C-alpha positions as CSV (number, residue, x, y, z in Angstrom):
1,X,3.7,-19.5,-118.1
2,X,3.3,-22.5,-120.4
3,X,3.8,-20.9,-123.8
4,X,6.3,-22.5,-126.1
5,X,7.3,-22.5,-129.8
6,X,5.5,-25.3,-131.8
7,X,8.8,-27.0,-132.6
8,X,10.5,-26.7,-129.1
9,X,9.8,-27.8,-125.6
10,X,11.0,-24.6,-123.8
11,X,11.4,-20.9,-124.4
12,X,13.5,-18.4,-122.6
13,X,11.6,-16.4,-120.1
14,X,10.3,-13.0,-121.1
15,X,11.9,-10.2,-119.1
16,X,10.1,-7.0,-119.9
17,X,8.6,-5.4,-116.7
18,X,11.0,-4.2,-114.0
19,X,13.3,-7.1,-114.6
20,X,10.6,-9.7,-113.8
21,X,9.7,-12.4,-116.2
22,X,6.1,-13.4,-117.1
23,X,6.0,-16.3,-114.6
24,X,7.3,-14.1,-111.8
25,X,4.7,-11.4,-112.5
26,X,1.9,-14.0,-112.3
27,X,3.1,-15.3,-109.0
28,X,3.5,-11.9,-107.5
29,X,0.8,-10.5,-105.3
30,X,1.6,-7.0,-106.7
31,X,0.8,-8.0,-110.3
32,X,-1.8,-6.0,-112.3
33,X,-3.7,-6.9,-115.4
34,X,-1.7,-4.5,-117.5
35,X,1.6,-6.0,-116.2
36,X,0.3,-9.5,-117.1
37,X,-0.6,-8.5,-120.6
38,X,2.7,-6.7,-121.1
39,X,4.9,-9.5,-119.7
40,X,3.3,-12.3,-121.7
41,X,4.1,-12.8,-125.4
42,X,0.8,-14.7,-125.7
43,X,-1.3,-11.8,-124.3
44,X,0.6,-9.1,-126.1
45,X,0.3,-11.0,-129.4
46,X,-3.4,-11.7,-128.8
47,X,-4.1,-8.0,-128.1
48,X,-2.5,-6.9,-131.4
49,X,-4.1,-9.8,-133.3
50,X,-7.6,-9.0,-132.0
51,X,-7.2,-5.3,-132.9
52,X,-6.3,-6.3,-136.4
53,X,-9.3,-8.6,-136.6
54,X,-11.7,-6.0,-135.4
55,X,-10.1,-3.4,-137.7
56,X,-10.4,-5.5,-140.8
57,X,-13.8,-6.9,-140.2
58,X,-15.5,-3.6,-139.3
59,X,-13.8,-1.9,-142.3
60,X,-15.4,-4.2,-144.8
61,X,-18.8,-5.2,-143.3
62,X,-20.5,-1.8,-144.0
63,X,-19.2,-1.8,-147.6
64,X,-20.5,-5.2,-148.7
65,X,-23.9,-4.1,-149.8
66,X,-22.4,-1.2,-151.7
67,X,-19.9,-3.6,-153.4
68,X,-22.7,-6.0,-154.4
69,X,-24.8,-3.2,-155.9
70,X,-22.1,-1.0,-157.5
71,X,-19.5,-3.5,-158.5
72,X,-21.5,-6.7,-159.2
73,X,-24.8,-5.2,-160.3
74,X,-27.2,-6.9,-157.8
75,X,-30.4,-5.2,-156.6
76,X,-30.6,-3.6,-153.2
77,X,-33.0,-6.3,-151.8
78,X,-30.7,-9.1,-153.0
79,X,-27.7,-7.4,-151.7
80,X,-29.3,-7.0,-148.3
81,X,-29.7,-10.8,-148.1
82,X,-25.9,-11.2,-147.8
83,X,-26.0,-10.9,-144.1
84,X,-28.1,-14.1,-143.9
85,X,-24.9,-15.9,-144.7
86,X,-24.0,-15.3,-141.1
87,X,-26.5,-18.1,-140.2
88,X,-23.7,-20.6,-141.0
89,X,-21.2,-19.1,-138.6
90,X,-22.5,-20.8,-135.4
91,X,-22.4,-24.1,-137.1
92,X,-18.8,-23.5,-138.2
93,X,-17.9,-22.2,-134.8
94,X,-19.3,-25.3,-133.1
95,X,-17.3,-27.6,-135.4
96,X,-14.1,-25.8,-134.8
97,X,-14.7,-25.5,-131.1
98,X,-15.5,-29.2,-130.7
99,X,-12.4,-30.2,-132.6
100,X,-10.3,-27.8,-130.5
101,X,-11.6,-29.3,-127.2
102,X,-10.7,-32.8,-128.5
103,X,-7.3,-32.0,-129.9
104,X,-6.3,-29.0,-127.7
105,X,-4.6,-27.2,-130.7
106,X,-5.9,-23.7,-130.0
107,X,-3.3,-21.6,-131.8
108,X,-2.9,-24.0,-134.7
109,X,-6.6,-23.7,-135.3
110,X,-6.4,-19.9,-134.8
111,X,-3.8,-19.7,-137.7
112,X,-6.0,-21.9,-140.0
113,X,-9.1,-19.8,-139.3
114,X,-7.1,-16.5,-139.8
115,X,-5.9,-18.0,-143.2
116,X,-9.5,-18.7,-144.0
117,X,-10.3,-15.0,-143.4
118,X,-7.4,-14.0,-145.7
119,X,-8.6,-16.3,-148.5
120,X,-12.2,-15.2,-148.0
121,X,-11.6,-11.5,-148.2
122,X,-9.2,-12.0,-151.1
123,X,-12.0,-13.9,-152.8
124,X,-14.2,-10.9,-152.3
125,X,-11.6,-8.6,-153.9
126,X,-11.5,-10.9,-156.9
127,X,-15.2,-11.6,-157.3
128,X,-16.7,-11.0,-160.7
129,X,-20.1,-12.7,-160.3
130,X,-22.9,-11.9,-157.7
131,X,-23.0,-15.4,-156.3
132,X,-19.4,-15.5,-155.4
133,X,-19.5,-13.3,-152.2
134,X,-22.6,-15.2,-151.0
135,X,-20.7,-18.6,-151.2
136,X,-17.6,-17.1,-149.7
137,X,-19.5,-15.6,-146.9
138,X,-21.5,-18.7,-146.1
139,X,-18.6,-21.2,-146.3
140,X,-15.1,-19.6,-146.0
141,X,-15.8,-16.6,-143.8
142,X,-18.0,-18.6,-141.5
143,X,-14.8,-20.4,-140.3
144,X,-12.7,-17.3,-140.2
145,X,-14.7,-15.9,-137.3
146,X,-13.5,-18.8,-135.1
147,X,-10.0,-17.3,-135.1
148,X,-11.1,-14.9,-132.3
149,X,-12.7,-17.6,-130.2
150,X,-9.6,-19.8,-130.4
151,X,-7.4,-16.9,-129.2
152,X,-9.7,-16.4,-126.2
153,X,-9.7,-20.1,-125.5
154,X,-5.8,-20.1,-125.5
155,X,-5.8,-17.2,-123.2
156,X,-8.3,-19.0,-120.9
157,X,-6.1,-22.1,-120.9
158,X,-3.0,-20.1,-119.9
159,X,-4.8,-18.1,-117.2
160,X,-6.1,-21.3,-115.7
161,X,-2.6,-22.9,-115.6
162,X,-1.2,-19.7,-114.0
163,X,-3.9,-18.2,-111.8
164,X,-3.7,-14.7,-110.6
165,X,-6.1,-12.2,-109.0
166,X,-6.2,-10.1,-112.2
167,X,-7.1,-12.9,-114.6
168,X,-10.6,-11.6,-115.6
169,X,-9.2,-8.1,-116.0
170,X,-6.6,-9.5,-118.4
171,X,-9.5,-10.8,-120.5
172,X,-11.1,-7.3,-120.3
173,X,-8.0,-5.5,-121.5
174,X,-7.5,-7.9,-124.4
175,X,-11.2,-7.7,-125.3
176,X,-10.9,-3.9,-125.4
177,X,-8.4,-4.2,-128.3
178,X,-11.0,-6.0,-130.4
179,X,-13.5,-3.3,-129.6
180,X,-11.0,-0.6,-130.4
181,X,-10.5,-2.2,-133.9
182,X,-14.3,-2.1,-134.4
183,X,-14.4,1.6,-133.5
184,X,-11.7,2.8,-136.0
185,X,-12.4,0.2,-138.7
186,X,-15.5,1.7,-140.3
187,X,-13.7,5.1,-140.7
188,X,-10.7,3.5,-142.3
189,X,-12.8,1.3,-144.5
190,X,-14.9,4.2,-145.8
191,X,-11.7,6.3,-146.5
192,X,-10.0,3.4,-148.3
193,X,-13.2,2.7,-150.4
194,X,-13.5,6.3,-151.4
195,X,-9.8,6.9,-152.1
196,X,-8.7,3.6,-153.6
197,X,-11.8,1.6,-154.4
198,X,-13.8,-1.2,-152.8
199,X,-11.7,-4.0,-154.1
200,X,-8.5,-2.5,-152.6
201,X,-10.3,-2.1,-149.3
202,X,-11.1,-5.8,-149.3
203,X,-7.5,-6.6,-150.0
204,X,-6.6,-4.5,-147.0
205,X,-9.0,-6.5,-144.9
206,X,-7.4,-9.8,-146.2
207,X,-4.0,-8.4,-145.1
208,X,-5.3,-7.6,-141.7
209,X,-6.5,-11.2,-141.3
210,X,-3.2,-12.9,-142.3
211,X,-1.3,-10.3,-140.3
212,X,-3.0,-11.6,-137.1
213,X,-0.7,-14.6,-137.3
214,X,2.5,-12.6,-137.0
215,X,2.3,-11.2,-133.4
216,X,1.9,-14.7,-132.1
217,X,4.7,-16.2,-134.2
218,X,5.1,-19.9,-133.5
219,X,3.7,-19.8,-129.9
220,X,1.6,-22.7,-128.6
221,X,-0.3,-23.0,-125.4
222,X,-0.5,-26.1,-123.2
223,X,-4.0,-27.3,-122.3
224,X,-4.9,-27.9,-118.7
225,X,-3.5,-31.1,-117.0
226,X,-7.1,-32.4,-116.6
227,X,-7.9,-32.0,-120.3
228,X,-4.5,-33.4,-121.3
229,X,-5.2,-36.5,-119.2
230,X,-8.5,-36.9,-121.0
231,X,-6.7,-36.7,-124.4
232,X,-4.1,-39.2,-123.3
233,X,-6.6,-41.8,-122.0
234,X,-9.0,-41.3,-125.0
235,X,-11.8,-40.1,-122.7
236,X,-12.2,-36.6,-124.2
237,X,-15.7,-36.3,-125.6
238,X,-18.1,-33.7,-126.8
239,X,-20.5,-32.2,-124.2
240,X,-24.0,-33.5,-124.1
241,X,-27.0,-31.4,-125.0
242,X,-28.0,-31.2,-121.4
243,X,-24.5,-29.9,-120.6
244,X,-24.8,-27.3,-123.3
245,X,-28.4,-26.1,-122.5
246,X,-27.4,-23.3,-120.1
247,X,-24.8,-22.0,-122.6
248,X,-27.3,-22.1,-125.5
249,X,-29.9,-20.3,-123.4
250,X,-27.5,-17.6,-122.4
251,X,-26.2,-17.2,-126.0
252,X,-29.8,-17.0,-127.2
253,X,-30.5,-14.1,-124.7
254,X,-27.3,-12.4,-125.9
255,X,-28.5,-12.7,-129.5
256,X,-31.7,-11.0,-128.5
257,X,-29.8,-8.0,-127.1
258,X,-27.4,-7.9,-130.0
259,X,-30.1,-8.0,-132.6
260,X,-30.9,-4.4,-131.8
261,X,-27.6,-3.3,-133.2
262,X,-28.2,-3.9,-136.9
263,X,-31.7,-2.3,-136.5
264,X,-30.1,0.8,-134.9
265,X,-27.3,1.2,-137.3
266,X,-29.6,0.6,-140.2
267,X,-32.2,3.2,-139.3
268,X,-30.9,5.6,-136.6
269,X,-28.9,7.8,-138.9
270,X,-31.8,7.9,-141.4
271,X,-34.3,8.8,-138.6
272,X,-32.1,11.6,-137.3
273,X,-31.5,13.0,-140.8
274,X,-35.0,12.8,-142.3
275,X,-37.4,12.9,-139.4
276,X,-35.5,15.0,-136.8
277,X,-33.4,17.2,-139.0
278,X,-30.3,16.8,-136.8
279,X,-27.2,18.4,-138.2
280,X,-24.5,16.1,-139.7
281,X,-22.0,17.0,-137.0
282,X,-24.5,16.2,-134.2
283,X,-25.4,13.0,-135.9
284,X,-21.7,11.9,-135.9
285,X,-21.4,12.9,-132.3
286,X,-24.4,10.7,-131.5
287,X,-23.0,7.7,-133.2
288,X,-19.6,8.2,-131.5
289,X,-21.1,8.4,-128.0
290,X,-21.7,4.6,-127.7
291,X,-18.1,3.4,-128.4
292,X,-16.7,6.2,-126.1
293,X,-18.9,5.1,-123.2
294,X,-18.2,1.5,-124.0
295,X,-14.4,1.9,-123.8
296,X,-14.7,4.0,-120.6
297,X,-16.8,1.3,-118.9
298,X,-15.0,-1.9,-120.0
299,X,-12.1,-1.6,-117.6
300,X,-14.5,-1.5,-114.6
301,X,-16.9,-4.3,-115.8
302,X,-15.1,-7.1,-113.9
303,X,-14.9,-5.1,-110.7
304,X,-18.7,-4.3,-110.9
305,X,-19.4,-8.0,-111.6
306,X,-17.6,-9.1,-108.5
307,X,-19.7,-6.7,-106.4
308,X,-23.1,-7.2,-108.0
309,X,-22.9,-10.6,-109.5
310,X,-22.1,-11.3,-113.2
311,X,-25.5,-12.4,-114.4
312,X,-27.3,-9.7,-112.3
313,X,-25.0,-7.1,-113.9
314,X,-25.8,-8.4,-117.3
315,X,-29.5,-8.3,-116.4
316,X,-29.0,-4.6,-115.6
317,X,-27.2,-4.1,-118.9
318,X,-30.2,-5.6,-120.7
319,X,-32.5,-3.2,-118.9
320,X,-30.3,-0.4,-120.2
321,X,-30.9,-1.8,-123.7
322,X,-34.6,-1.6,-123.1
323,X,-34.3,2.0,-121.9
324,X,-32.0,2.9,-124.8
325,X,-34.4,1.7,-127.5
326,X,-37.3,3.4,-125.8
327,X,-35.3,6.7,-126.0
328,X,-34.9,6.1,-129.8
329,X,-38.5,5.4,-130.2
330,X,-40.2,7.8,-127.9
331,X,-37.8,10.8,-127.3
332,X,-37.8,12.6,-130.7
333,X,-34.8,14.9,-130.2
334,X,-31.1,15.0,-130.3
335,X,-31.0,14.8,-126.5
336,X,-33.0,11.6,-126.7
337,X,-30.6,10.1,-129.2
338,X,-27.6,11.0,-127.0
339,X,-29.4,9.4,-124.0
340,X,-30.1,6.3,-126.0
341,X,-26.5,5.9,-127.2
342,X,-25.1,6.6,-123.7
343,X,-27.2,3.7,-122.4
344,X,-26.2,1.5,-125.3
345,X,-22.6,2.2,-124.4
346,X,-23.3,0.9,-120.9
347,X,-24.9,-2.2,-122.4
348,X,-21.8,-3.1,-124.6
349,X,-19.2,-1.9,-122.1
350,X,-20.5,-4.8,-119.9
351,X,-21.5,-7.4,-122.4
352,X,-18.3,-7.3,-124.5
353,X,-16.2,-8.3,-121.5
354,X,-18.6,-10.4,-119.4
355,X,-20.4,-12.3,-122.1
356,X,-17.4,-14.5,-123.0
357,X,-16.4,-15.0,-119.4
358,X,-20.0,-16.3,-118.6
359,X,-20.0,-18.5,-121.7
360,X,-16.8,-20.2,-120.7
361,X,-18.0,-20.7,-117.1
362,X,-21.2,-22.3,-118.4
363,X,-19.3,-25.0,-120.2
364,X,-16.0,-25.4,-118.3
365,X,-15.1,-28.8,-119.7
366,X,-15.4,-27.6,-123.3
367,X,-14.1,-24.1,-123.2
368,X,-13.3,-23.9,-126.9
369,X,-16.8,-25.0,-127.9
370,X,-18.3,-22.5,-125.5
371,X,-16.1,-19.7,-126.9
372,X,-16.8,-20.6,-130.5
373,X,-20.6,-20.8,-130.0
374,X,-20.7,-17.5,-128.1
375,X,-18.4,-15.5,-130.4
376,X,-20.1,-16.7,-133.6
377,X,-23.5,-15.8,-132.3
378,X,-23.0,-12.2,-133.3
379,X,-23.4,-13.2,-137.0
380,X,-26.7,-14.9,-136.1
381,X,-27.8,-11.7,-134.3
382,X,-26.9,-9.6,-137.3
383,X,-29.0,-11.8,-139.6
384,X,-31.9,-11.8,-137.1
385,X,-31.8,-8.1,-136.5
386,X,-31.4,-7.3,-140.2
387,X,-34.4,-9.4,-141.2
388,X,-36.6,-8.2,-138.3
389,X,-35.6,-4.6,-138.9
390,X,-36.4,-4.7,-142.6
391,X,-39.8,-6.1,-142.0
392,X,-40.5,-3.9,-139.0
393,X,-39.7,-0.7,-140.6
394,X,-42.0,-1.6,-143.5
395,X,-44.9,-2.2,-141.2
396,X,-44.2,0.1,-138.2
397,X,-42.1,2.9,-139.8
398,X,-39.7,5.2,-138.0
399,X,-39.2,5.5,-135.1
400,X,-41.6,2.8,-134.0
401,X,-39.3,0.1,-135.3
402,X,-37.1,0.7,-132.3
403,X,-39.8,-0.8,-130.0
404,X,-38.9,-4.2,-131.5
405,X,-35.3,-4.3,-130.0
406,X,-36.8,-2.9,-126.8
407,X,-39.0,-6.0,-126.6
408,X,-36.0,-8.2,-127.4
409,X,-33.9,-6.7,-124.6
410,X,-36.8,-7.0,-122.2
411,X,-37.1,-10.7,-122.9
412,X,-33.3,-11.0,-122.4
413,X,-33.5,-9.1,-119.1
414,X,-36.2,-11.5,-117.8
415,X,-34.2,-14.6,-119.0
416,X,-31.0,-13.3,-117.4
417,X,-32.8,-12.6,-114.1
418,X,-34.1,-16.2,-114.0
419,X,-30.6,-17.6,-114.7
420,X,-29.2,-15.3,-112.0
421,X,-31.8,-16.4,-109.4
422,X,-31.1,-20.1,-110.2
423,X,-27.4,-19.5,-109.7
424,X,-26.3,-21.2,-112.9
425,X,-22.8,-19.8,-112.3
426,X,-20.9,-18.9,-109.2
């Protein structure tokens, strides 16, 4: 495995699993994805770093509007506009990814982006004027999101240099750590905000971001020989728009599916409480159903993709998104809400693993750019969903607003079916 300290050329082999080092495990036919992750300092470190990233981000995001209103005195409509700062994230992600593909410095850029996250959330904790969080979110935190994409690019580089049958399952396991952070983060964030205050909670998020750097230490990852040759001869160049069109189309379809999430989390609890009269305990169980199904399905997503076809499986997942939102809109009972959340768990159990794999395959000569564009698109989806949901609930009311994400997912399903039929990836 080509993982070395930044200042050295070689590193002693890691010997953790049954006396076998990381390289031996990768070359063994008996290796499993869990063994690969455990034996590799890169994969182990990335797993912990991504958990910290998901934990810190998900702890703070639900509290931002509350902070703007209660601590900085903005109105609710103005505070709600904060999520539009996510529109700059794809631009920042593209710039970071393009530079990464030219320079090949994956983990160095990861550390810089993690530090941007630390400075950004520290700025939140110290903000004393309403404009400050907006500027921080649009400029500093836009770059912090690229830390995740750089980690996945480094993992991709290493897996390509040391191919094994369980490579995609390795990505799935590491991706699960990020999802696990997003599951527990909101609870920890709410507890910290209630017990210690919102500013302390933002400090905790800042610490999570800088702490991502520690598990990876001074590791670096060698780029593929093909890319290294391009750098040496000066032939490395940015992908053309025609090269990027399949990736941009796929990312746009992903955004349509993801845009339903802010609509759901903005209004589903309110709908269950005020319209359906669902008990608080049942409401909590409904919300917890999705991440449970998601985590149960993620380990099997790669196996299913190999049997069905990756894009066809994602098309099925988009169809589940249509059905889920129809449950929210047209099945006015707790059972309907559970059914919708179960289907949504199926959507994200597949998309969270397969989406990044597809994005990297669609732009194989610029993997960092592909990873950055895809991973930063969630911020764009949050902005789209938040805006559409706010307007939709004003004109359509509850639960009819959920027909909007059903339409979005239907469009995505059709688009993915077209891409699958055309065979845009193997």
